[in-house]
PyMOL CGO cylinders between C-alpha atoms (Angstrom):
from pymol import cmd
from pymol.cgo import CYLINDER

trace = [
    CYLINDER, 102.67, 106.50, 119.99, 99.10, 107.53, 120.74, 0.3, 1, 1, 1, 1, 1, 1,
    CYLINDER, 99.10, 107.53, 120.74, 96.29, 106.79, 118.32, 0.3, 1, 1, 1, 1, 1, 1,
    CYLINDER, 96.29, 106.79, 118.32, 95.79, 109.68, 115.90, 0.3, 1, 1, 1, 1, 1, 1,
    CYLINDER, 95.79, 109.68, 115.90, 93.49, 110.37, 112.98, 0.3, 1, 1, 1, 1, 1, 1,
    CYLINDER, 93.49, 110.37, 112.98, 94.08, 112.72, 110.08, 0.3, 1, 1, 1, 1, 1, 1,
    CYLINDER, 94.08, 112.72, 110.08, 92.05, 113.69, 107.06, 0.3, 1, 1, 1, 1, 1, 1,
    CYLINDER, 92.05, 113.69, 107.06, 94.13, 113.45, 103.88, 0.3, 1, 1, 1, 1, 1, 1,
    CYLINDER, 94.13, 113.45, 103.88, 93.23, 114.07, 100.23, 0.3, 1, 1, 1, 1, 1, 1,
    CYLINDER, 93.23, 114.07, 100.23, 94.29, 111.58, 97.59, 0.3, 1, 1, 1, 1, 1, 1,
    CYLINDER, 94.29, 111.58, 97.59, 95.89, 113.54, 94.76, 0.3, 1, 1, 1, 1, 1, 1,
    CYLINDER, 95.89, 113.54, 94.76, 94.79, 113.47, 91.14, 0.3, 1, 1, 1, 1, 1, 1,
    CYLINDER, 94.79, 113.47, 91.14, 97.55, 110.96, 90.39, 0.3, 1, 1, 1, 1, 1, 1,
    CYLINDER, 97.55, 110.96, 90.39, 96.20, 108.56, 93.04, 0.3, 1, 1, 1, 1, 1, 1,
    CYLINDER, 96.20, 108.56, 93.04, 98.95, 109.21, 95.56, 0.3, 1, 1, 1, 1, 1, 1,
    CYLINDER, 98.95, 109.21, 95.56, 98.59, 109.83, 99.27, 0.3, 1, 1, 1, 1, 1, 1,
    CYLINDER, 98.59, 109.83, 99.27, 101.34, 111.47, 101.34, 0.3, 1, 1, 1, 1, 1, 1,
    CYLINDER, 101.34, 111.47, 101.34, 101.93, 110.03, 104.81, 0.3, 1, 1, 1, 1, 1, 1,
    CYLINDER, 101.93, 110.03, 104.81, 104.58, 112.61, 105.72, 0.3, 1, 1, 1, 1, 1, 1,
    CYLINDER, 104.58, 112.61, 105.72, 108.32, 113.04, 105.34, 0.3, 1, 1, 1, 1, 1, 1,
    CYLINDER, 108.32, 113.04, 105.34, 109.09, 110.78, 108.31, 0.3, 1, 1, 1, 1, 1, 1,
    CYLINDER, 109.09, 110.78, 108.31, 107.97, 107.85, 106.15, 0.3, 1, 1, 1, 1, 1, 1,
    CYLINDER, 107.97, 107.85, 106.15, 109.92, 108.85, 103.02, 0.3, 1, 1, 1, 1, 1, 1,
    CYLINDER, 109.92, 108.85, 103.02, 111.73, 105.84, 101.59, 0.3, 1, 1, 1, 1, 1, 1,
    CYLINDER, 111.73, 105.84, 101.59, 110.11, 103.42, 104.04, 0.3, 1, 1, 1, 1, 1, 1,
    CYLINDER, 110.11, 103.42, 104.04, 108.41, 100.25, 102.90, 0.3, 1, 1, 1, 1, 1, 1,
    CYLINDER, 108.41, 100.25, 102.90, 104.76, 99.76, 103.78, 0.3, 1, 1, 1, 1, 1, 1,
    CYLINDER, 104.76, 99.76, 103.78, 102.19, 97.02, 103.41, 0.3, 1, 1, 1, 1, 1, 1,
    CYLINDER, 102.19, 97.02, 103.41, 98.83, 98.28, 102.14, 0.3, 1, 1, 1, 1, 1, 1,
    CYLINDER, 98.83, 98.28, 102.14, 96.00, 95.92, 103.02, 0.3, 1, 1, 1, 1, 1, 1,
    CYLINDER, 96.00, 95.92, 103.02, 92.74, 96.79, 101.25, 0.3, 1, 1, 1, 1, 1, 1,
    CYLINDER, 92.74, 96.79, 101.25, 89.86, 95.43, 103.31, 0.3, 1, 1, 1, 1, 1, 1,
    CYLINDER, 89.86, 95.43, 103.31, 87.19, 96.67, 100.91, 0.3, 1, 1, 1, 1, 1, 1,
    CYLINDER, 87.19, 96.67, 100.91, 86.78, 99.39, 98.27, 0.3, 1, 1, 1, 1, 1, 1,
    CYLINDER, 86.78, 99.39, 98.27, 87.19, 102.21, 100.80, 0.3, 1, 1, 1, 1, 1, 1,
    CYLINDER, 87.19, 102.21, 100.80, 89.12, 100.74, 103.72, 0.3, 1, 1, 1, 1, 1, 1,
    CYLINDER, 89.12, 100.74, 103.72, 92.89, 100.28, 103.88, 0.3, 1, 1, 1, 1, 1, 1,
    CYLINDER, 92.89, 100.28, 103.88, 95.28, 99.36, 106.64, 0.3, 1, 1, 1, 1, 1, 1,
    CYLINDER, 95.28, 99.36, 106.64, 98.83, 100.63, 106.15, 0.3, 1, 1, 1, 1, 1, 1,
    CYLINDER, 98.83, 100.63, 106.15, 101.65, 99.00, 108.12, 0.3, 1, 1, 1, 1, 1, 1,
    CYLINDER, 101.65, 99.00, 108.12, 105.31, 100.07, 108.07, 0.3, 1, 1, 1, 1, 1, 1,
    CYLINDER, 105.31, 100.07, 108.07, 107.79, 97.23, 108.04, 0.3, 1, 1, 1, 1, 1, 1,
    CYLINDER, 107.79, 97.23, 108.04, 110.41, 95.19, 106.27, 0.3, 1, 1, 1, 1, 1, 1,
    CYLINDER, 110.41, 95.19, 106.27, 109.21, 92.54, 103.88, 0.3, 1, 1, 1, 1, 1, 1,
    CYLINDER, 109.21, 92.54, 103.88, 110.88, 89.42, 102.57, 0.3, 1, 1, 1, 1, 1, 1,
    CYLINDER, 110.88, 89.42, 102.57, 110.80, 88.64, 98.83, 0.3, 1, 1, 1, 1, 1, 1,
    CYLINDER, 110.80, 88.64, 98.83, 109.01, 85.38, 98.00, 0.3, 1, 1, 1, 1, 1, 1,
    CYLINDER, 109.01, 85.38, 98.00, 112.22, 83.80, 96.70, 0.3, 1, 1, 1, 1, 1, 1,
    CYLINDER, 112.22, 83.80, 96.70, 113.89, 84.33, 100.12, 0.3, 1, 1, 1, 1, 1, 1,
    CYLINDER, 113.89, 84.33, 100.12, 111.08, 83.19, 102.45, 0.3, 1, 1, 1, 1, 1, 1,
    CYLINDER, 111.08, 83.19, 102.45, 112.54, 79.67, 102.68, 0.3, 1, 1, 1, 1, 1, 1,
    CYLINDER, 112.54, 79.67, 102.68, 115.39, 81.12, 104.69, 0.3, 1, 1, 1, 1, 1, 1,
    CYLINDER, 115.39, 81.12, 104.69, 113.07, 82.00, 107.58, 0.3, 1, 1, 1, 1, 1, 1,
    CYLINDER, 113.07, 82.00, 107.58, 111.40, 78.58, 107.89, 0.3, 1, 1, 1, 1, 1, 1,
    CYLINDER, 111.40, 78.58, 107.89, 112.55, 76.16, 110.55, 0.3, 1, 1, 1, 1, 1, 1,
    CYLINDER, 112.55, 76.16, 110.55, 116.28, 76.13, 111.22, 0.3, 1, 1, 1, 1, 1, 1,
    CYLINDER, 116.28, 76.13, 111.22, 117.34, 77.27, 107.73, 0.3, 1, 1, 1, 1, 1, 1,
    CYLINDER, 117.34, 77.27, 107.73, 118.77, 80.61, 108.87, 0.3, 1, 1, 1, 1, 1, 1,
    CYLINDER, 118.77, 80.61, 108.87, 120.81, 78.93, 111.64, 0.3, 1, 1, 1, 1, 1, 1,
    CYLINDER, 120.81, 78.93, 111.64, 122.07, 76.31, 109.18, 0.3, 1, 1, 1, 1, 1, 1,
    CYLINDER, 122.07, 76.31, 109.18, 123.13, 78.96, 106.69, 0.3, 1, 1, 1, 1, 1, 1,
    CYLINDER, 123.13, 78.96, 106.69, 124.91, 81.01, 109.38, 0.3, 1, 1, 1, 1, 1, 1,
    CYLINDER, 124.91, 81.01, 109.38, 126.72, 77.88, 110.61, 0.3, 1, 1, 1, 1, 1, 1,
    CYLINDER, 126.72, 77.88, 110.61, 127.78, 77.05, 107.04, 0.3, 1, 1, 1, 1, 1, 1,
    CYLINDER, 127.78, 77.05, 107.04, 129.08, 80.59, 106.50, 0.3, 1, 1, 1, 1, 1, 1,
    CYLINDER, 129.08, 80.59, 106.50, 131.01, 80.45, 109.78, 0.3, 1, 1, 1, 1, 1, 1,
    CYLINDER, 131.01, 80.45, 109.78, 132.51, 77.08, 108.76, 0.3, 1, 1, 1, 1, 1, 1,
    CYLINDER, 132.51, 77.08, 108.76, 133.47, 78.43, 105.32, 0.3, 1, 1, 1, 1, 1, 1,
    CYLINDER, 133.47, 78.43, 105.32, 135.28, 81.38, 106.90, 0.3, 1, 1, 1, 1, 1, 1,
    CYLINDER, 135.28, 81.38, 106.90, 137.28, 79.11, 109.20, 0.3, 1, 1, 1, 1, 1, 1,
    CYLINDER, 137.28, 79.11, 109.20, 137.99, 76.41, 106.59, 0.3, 1, 1, 1, 1, 1, 1,
    CYLINDER, 137.99, 76.41, 106.59, 139.40, 78.09, 103.52, 0.3, 1, 1, 1, 1, 1, 1,
    CYLINDER, 139.40, 78.09, 103.52, 139.16, 76.13, 100.28, 0.3, 1, 1, 1, 1, 1, 1,
    CYLINDER, 139.16, 76.13, 100.28, 142.29, 74.32, 99.18, 0.3, 1, 1, 1, 1, 1, 1,
    CYLINDER, 142.29, 74.32, 99.18, 143.54, 74.39, 95.61, 0.3, 1, 1, 1, 1, 1, 1,
    CYLINDER, 143.54, 74.39, 95.61, 143.15, 70.81, 94.46, 0.3, 1, 1, 1, 1, 1, 1,
    CYLINDER, 143.15, 70.81, 94.46, 142.77, 71.53, 90.75, 0.3, 1, 1, 1, 1, 1, 1,
    CYLINDER, 142.77, 71.53, 90.75, 145.52, 69.14, 89.70, 0.3, 1, 1, 1, 1, 1, 1,
    CYLINDER, 145.52, 69.14, 89.70, 144.01, 66.29, 91.71, 0.3, 1, 1, 1, 1, 1, 1,
    CYLINDER, 144.01, 66.29, 91.71, 140.54, 66.86, 90.25, 0.3, 1, 1, 1, 1, 1, 1,
    CYLINDER, 140.54, 66.86, 90.25, 141.93, 67.20, 86.72, 0.3, 1, 1, 1, 1, 1, 1,
    CYLINDER, 141.93, 67.20, 86.72, 143.70, 63.81, 87.05, 0.3, 1, 1, 1, 1, 1, 1,
    CYLINDER, 143.70, 63.81, 87.05, 140.48, 62.16, 88.22, 0.3, 1, 1, 1, 1, 1, 1,
    CYLINDER, 140.48, 62.16, 88.22, 138.59, 63.56, 85.23, 0.3, 1, 1, 1, 1, 1, 1,
    CYLINDER, 138.59, 63.56, 85.23, 141.22, 62.30, 82.80, 0.3, 1, 1, 1, 1, 1, 1,
    CYLINDER, 141.22, 62.30, 82.80, 140.78, 58.70, 84.03, 0.3, 1, 1, 1, 1, 1, 1,
]
cmd.load_cgo(trace, "trace")
């Protein structure tokens, strides 16, 4: 997309409309100073889930999920109950 500029007016409620094509989209608003903002469309990861995207964590999780699908849990309740009773 080519570089474009538009003049917009911030409404009395402090909102700015970017257009219907951005409705429901998530954006990052980076305020550089009191009158300069950079707005970037994207998908953002909650802080509590960022660990998943460090190192090999995502691959490890996917491998574990694949393993769990192929190796269904066995019902060993009776065996565990007997060990607890000891």
